[in-house]
N, C-alpha and C positions, 0 to 999 in steps of 0.2 A: 390762930392756927390750934390751940387747946381746943377753943370753942366748935370749931370743924371736925375734929377727933371723935369727940365727946358725941355731939350730934350724929355722925355717921355712924359711930360705934354702937350706939341705942338703936338708929334706924336698921344697920343690918348684923350686928352682933348680938343684940338682946333677941330677935327672932331665932336667932341661928342655934343659941343656949337653951330657948325654951323647947325648940323641935328636936334636938339632940337629947334634952332631958326628959321631956315628956310624951315624945313621939318617935321612941326608938326605931320602931319598925316602919314607919313612914315619916322619917325625919325630912326628908327631900322635899315632899307632897306639902308637908305642915309648913315648912319653911318658906316655899314658892307661894303657898297661900298668904301667909302674914304679909310677905315683901310685897304683894300686890296693894296694900295699903297704902304705898308711896302713889296710886292713883290718884288719892284725894288732893295731891299737888296741882292735877290738872285744874283746878279753881285758881290758880295763880294768873292763869291766862286770863283772867276777867280783870285783873289789876291794873292800874298805870300808875307807874312803870312796872311790867310783869316781873322782874326781881329787882327789890330794894334790900340791900345787905343790912340795915338797922332797922328793917319792919318787923314785928312779930305777927306770925301770924296768927294766933291764937284769936279768934273772934273779929279779924279782918277779913278774910276769905269765906266763902258761904260753907264750904265744907270743913272748915275750921272753926265755927260758929258754935256757942255753948249749946245751940240746939243740935246740932249735928253731934257733938260729943256726947251729948245724952243718949244719941240713939246709937251711937257706938259703944257706948256702956251697958245698953240694954241687949245688943247683939251677942255679948258675953255670956247671957243666960241658957240660951236655948244650946245645946250640944252642936247642932247643926250649922249655927252661924259663928260659933265661938272661935275658931281660927282667924274668921273674918275680922270680928270683932277684936281680937286679941292683936290684929295687925293695925288695924285703924287707931286703937287705944295705944300702942308703942309709938305709932306716928305721931300723935299728940303729944305724948310724953317727950320726944324727942324736941318736938317744936315748943314746947312749954319750958325744957331746960336751955333751948336757944335761948328763948325769951328773957330767962333770969338771968343768963350769962351776958347777956346785953347792956344790962342795967348796973351790972358791977363795974 
């Protein structure tokens, strides 16, 4: 249960905090863009089974690969892609924490 709270707290809470603190005038737009980072979970549809509760997504699914993560980090550099990159990196962070908690 704690793992679920932490996982979804990072997925939804961290983007909200960042949006409210750093994008005060356009927080809702910033939050929405960062939440779109959840779309990378569509790559789970390529796995068999689609959902496995004890599977670590990092470097298993194509959009969670180390190559993809490198691209997400590079998206943080240009101002125009920063929010998209931030949403993707937060998503990877949530999944990484999930993987670490599974090992405990």
